[in-house]
Structure formats: C-alpha cells, structure tokens
C-alpha positions as CSV (number, residue, x, y, z in Angstrom):
1,M,0.0,-0.1,0.0
2,A,1.2,3.5,-1.0
3,D,2.1,6.0,1.8
4,S,-0.5,8.8,2.1
5,F,0.8,11.8,3.9
6,T,0.8,15.6,4.0
7,P,4.2,17.2,4.0
8,L,4.8,20.0,6.6
9,D,4.6,23.5,5.3
10,R,6.9,26.2,6.2
11,D,5.1,27.1,9.6
12,G,5.0,23.3,10.5
13,M,8.7,22.9,10.0
14,A,9.5,25.9,12.0
15,A,7.2,25.0,14.7
16,R,8.5,21.5,14.8
17,A,12.2,22.9,15.3
18,A,11.0,25.6,17.8
19,R,9.6,22.7,20.0
20,D,13.1,21.2,20.5
21,I,15.0,24.4,21.5
22,P,15.6,24.3,25.4
23,E,15.0,26.9,27.9
24,G,17.7,29.3,28.3
25,W,19.5,28.7,24.8
26,V,21.0,31.8,22.9
27,V,20.1,31.1,19.2
28,N,20.7,32.8,16.0
29,L,18.1,32.3,13.3
30,G,19.0,32.5,9.7
31,I,17.2,33.7,6.7
32,G,14.3,32.0,5.4
33,I,12.3,29.3,7.1
34,P,14.6,29.4,10.2
35,T,13.6,33.1,10.9
36,E,9.9,31.8,11.4
37,V,11.1,29.6,14.4
38,G,10.9,32.8,16.5
39,N,7.1,32.9,15.8
40,F,6.5,29.7,17.7
41,I,8.8,29.9,20.8
42,P,6.2,30.0,23.6
43,D,6.1,33.3,25.6
44,D,7.0,31.5,29.0
45,R,10.3,29.7,27.5
46,E,13.2,32.0,27.7
47,V,15.1,31.6,24.6
48,I,17.3,34.6,23.5
49,L,17.4,35.1,19.8
50,H,20.4,36.8,18.4
51,S,20.5,38.6,15.2
52,E,24.0,39.3,13.6
53,N,22.8,43.0,12.7
54,G,23.0,43.6,16.7
55,V,19.8,42.6,18.2
56,I,20.0,40.3,21.3
57,G,16.6,39.3,22.4
58,A,14.6,39.4,19.3
59,G,10.7,38.4,19.4
60,P,8.3,37.1,16.9
61,A,7.1,39.0,14.1
62,P,4.9,42.0,14.7
63,A,1.1,42.0,14.3
64,P,-0.2,44.0,11.2
65,G,-0.1,47.6,11.8
66,Q,2.4,47.4,14.5
67,V,5.5,47.3,12.5
68,N,8.5,49.6,13.5
69,P,10.4,49.9,10.1
70,Y,13.6,50.5,11.9
71,L,13.5,47.2,14.0
72,V,14.5,44.4,11.7
73,N,16.7,41.2,11.8
74,A,19.5,40.4,9.4
75,G,17.4,39.6,6.7
76,T,15.5,43.0,7.0
77,Q,12.2,41.5,8.2
78,P,10.1,43.3,10.8
79,I,10.7,42.0,14.4
80,T,9.8,42.7,18.1
81,L,11.8,42.7,21.0
82,R,11.3,40.5,24.2
83,I,11.6,41.9,27.7
84,G,15.2,42.6,28.4
85,A,16.3,42.8,24.7
86,G,19.2,45.0,23.8
87,Y,21.2,46.4,20.8
88,V,25.0,45.9,20.3
89,H,27.5,47.1,17.8
90,H,27.8,44.9,14.7
91,A,31.4,44.0,15.4
92,D,30.3,42.9,19.0
93,S,27.4,41.0,17.4
94,F,29.8,39.0,15.0
95,A,32.0,38.5,18.2
96,I,29.1,36.6,20.0
97,A,28.8,34.4,16.6
98,R,32.4,33.8,16.1
99,G,33.2,33.4,19.8
100,G,31.3,30.2,20.7
101,H,28.7,32.1,22.6
102,L,25.8,30.9,20.6
103,D,24.2,27.7,21.9
104,L,22.5,27.2,18.6
105,T,22.4,28.3,15.0
106,V,19.4,27.4,12.5
107,L,20.1,27.7,8.8
108,G,18.6,27.0,5.6
109,A,20.2,24.8,3.1
110,F,20.3,23.6,-0.6
111,E,22.0,20.4,0.7
112,V,23.4,18.5,3.6
113,S,25.6,15.6,3.4
114,E,25.7,12.3,5.8
115,T,28.8,13.6,7.4
116,G,27.2,17.0,8.3
117,D,28.6,19.2,5.5
118,L,26.4,22.3,4.8
119,A,25.9,23.9,1.5
120,N,23.7,26.9,1.6
121,W,24.7,29.1,-1.0
122,A,24.2,29.4,-4.8
123,R,26.1,27.8,-7.6
124,A,23.8,29.3,-10.4
125,A,22.5,32.9,-11.3
126,H,18.9,32.0,-11.1
127,E,19.2,30.5,-7.5
128,P,18.0,32.8,-4.6
129,V,21.1,33.2,-2.5
130,K,23.7,34.8,-4.3
131,Q,26.4,35.5,-1.4
132,I,27.4,33.7,1.6
133,G,26.9,36.5,3.9
134,G,27.3,35.4,7.5
135,A,26.5,31.9,7.1
136,M,30.2,30.5,7.6
137,D,30.7,32.4,10.9
138,L,27.5,31.4,12.1
139,A,27.9,27.7,11.0
140,I,31.3,26.9,12.8
141,G,30.9,29.5,15.5
142,A,27.8,28.1,17.3
143,K,28.0,25.1,19.8
144,R,25.6,23.5,17.4
145,L,23.9,23.9,14.0
146,W,20.4,22.8,13.0
147,V,19.2,23.1,9.3
148,I,15.6,23.3,8.3
149,M,14.8,22.7,4.5
150,E,12.6,20.9,2.1
151,H,13.5,17.2,1.9
152,T,13.7,17.3,-1.9
153,T,14.0,19.8,-4.6
154,K,10.7,20.9,-6.5
155,D,11.8,18.3,-9.1
156,G,12.1,15.7,-6.4
157,A,15.7,15.3,-6.2
158,P,17.3,14.5,-2.8
159,R,18.7,17.1,-0.6
160,L,20.0,14.7,1.9
161,R,23.3,13.5,0.2
162,R,26.2,11.4,0.5
163,R,28.4,14.3,-0.6
164,C,27.2,17.7,-1.3
165,S,27.2,18.9,-5.1
166,Y,27.0,22.6,-4.1
167,P,29.9,24.6,-2.9
168,L,30.5,23.9,0.9
169,T,29.7,26.5,3.5
170,A,31.1,24.4,6.4
171,K,32.4,20.9,6.7
172,G,31.1,18.5,9.4
173,A,29.0,21.2,11.2
174,V,25.5,20.1,11.1
175,K,23.9,18.3,14.0
176,R,20.3,18.0,13.2
177,V,18.1,18.5,10.0
178,Y,14.5,19.3,10.0
179,T,12.5,18.8,6.9
180,N,9.0,18.7,5.7
181,L,9.1,15.0,6.1
182,A,11.3,14.1,8.9
183,V,13.8,15.0,11.8
184,L,17.1,13.5,11.4
185,D,20.4,13.6,13.5
186,V,23.8,13.7,12.0
187,T,26.0,11.0,13.5
188,P,29.4,9.4,13.1
189,G,27.4,6.6,11.2
190,G,25.2,9.0,9.2
191,F,21.6,10.1,9.3
192,V,19.4,8.7,12.0
193,V,15.7,9.3,11.8
194,R,14.3,10.6,15.1
195,D,10.7,11.3,13.9
196,I,8.7,11.0,10.5
197,I,5.5,12.8,9.6
198,P,2.2,10.6,9.8
199,G,1.4,8.4,7.0
200,L,5.0,8.4,5.8
201,S,7.0,5.1,6.2
202,F,10.7,4.9,6.9
203,E,10.9,3.1,3.3
204,G,9.1,6.0,1.7
205,L,11.6,8.4,3.6
206,Q,14.4,6.5,2.3
207,A,13.1,6.5,-1.2
208,R,13.4,10.3,-1.1
209,T,16.9,10.4,0.3
210,E,20.3,9.7,-1.5
211,A,22.1,9.0,1.9
212,R,21.7,5.9,3.8
213,L,19.3,6.4,6.7
214,S,19.1,4.3,9.9
215,R,16.5,4.1,12.6
216,E,16.7,5.6,16.1
C-alpha cells in the first residue's frame, strides 16, 4: 500500500524545530524558514534570539499595523523585542557568533551530507542566495548547528546527500536536520531518523533520500 501523507508547510517545519529548543539557549535564526522559528517559541520559555545585525533578545514578527520599520533582523524582516532585549555594535554581534557564545544556529540549506557538511549558497545565477553572507561564521561559531529545509527539490531530487554537489559553507558542522518529512540527527554513522510525519513510512523516506538512513 502506498504511503499517504501531507508534508509539513513552512510554519509546520518552523514550529517543529521551535519545540526542541530548550529553555535558556542563545539562538541565531538564519534567513528564510529558520526566521519563522521565533514565531513559535512560547512566551513562557526564555530563549534569547540573536540577530547578527546587532539585536539580542528578538521576539516574533509584529502584528499587522504594529511594524516598526527601524526594527528588523539580519534579513530586513520586521521583528519585535522581548523583555530585556538590547542592541549591540555589529562587530560585537559577530564576536558573539564567532566566539562560541551561541548555543544554536538554525540555517537553511540547499544540501546536507551524511557527514554533516552544509551547502547553503548558490552555484547558479537563477538561485536565490547569491552571496554567503554571515553563514560561514554562524555555522562554525555556534556550539551546534541545525538545518531546516525541504526534503527534496521541486523536481524531487534529494537534498540529503552522500556528498554535497553545491559549494560547501562548512564541513561537518550540521548536527540535526528538520525537513517537511522528518527530523534527522547527523551521527558518526550518518543520518539517524528521529521523527517522521504521519503516513510516511521509513522506506518511503529512504526512497526520497540519497544518503543511507538508519532508525533511532
């Protein structure tokens, strides 16, 4: 019998990742789907969101009509501030990122390899990310790196690869991947599946993945 399932949408992926962020962590959220993670962190859980343009303590996106055009994240998206938030100089902000002070960075990606290599910037002019920005600093400077991305391309090609075909942003840095189909940890033995969306079998997930998967 064929699998019958509905992949998570962007909000679903962001909410799934937000659920796993522990109390007290200092977290940087990359541009794209990762930014939406901040919208799903409960008000009663203290997670300090860092933005490399100099915000410490960012909150969720503002409600319509309450946008402050001068208060944005590194992707120039409007944000709010949580109680106790502050601003720092750009250089100090990157010192936080590069100095091992982030508990977690969450980034988007084109591909992740079974050894945790990250590829998240373009190799062609028509692709959306034309420059690497601060991703290299964030990927290697944080204590751990999670990735949120679609499990396959629009054409159905796998994004979880044995080896990345895109230029690498960082080698061996990714610890966990959240996709619209599953949650996977990167271990010395490769990808270990921690969670699969309802209706999708392990075999169905493997069929959509180039790298070999193993069960928890």
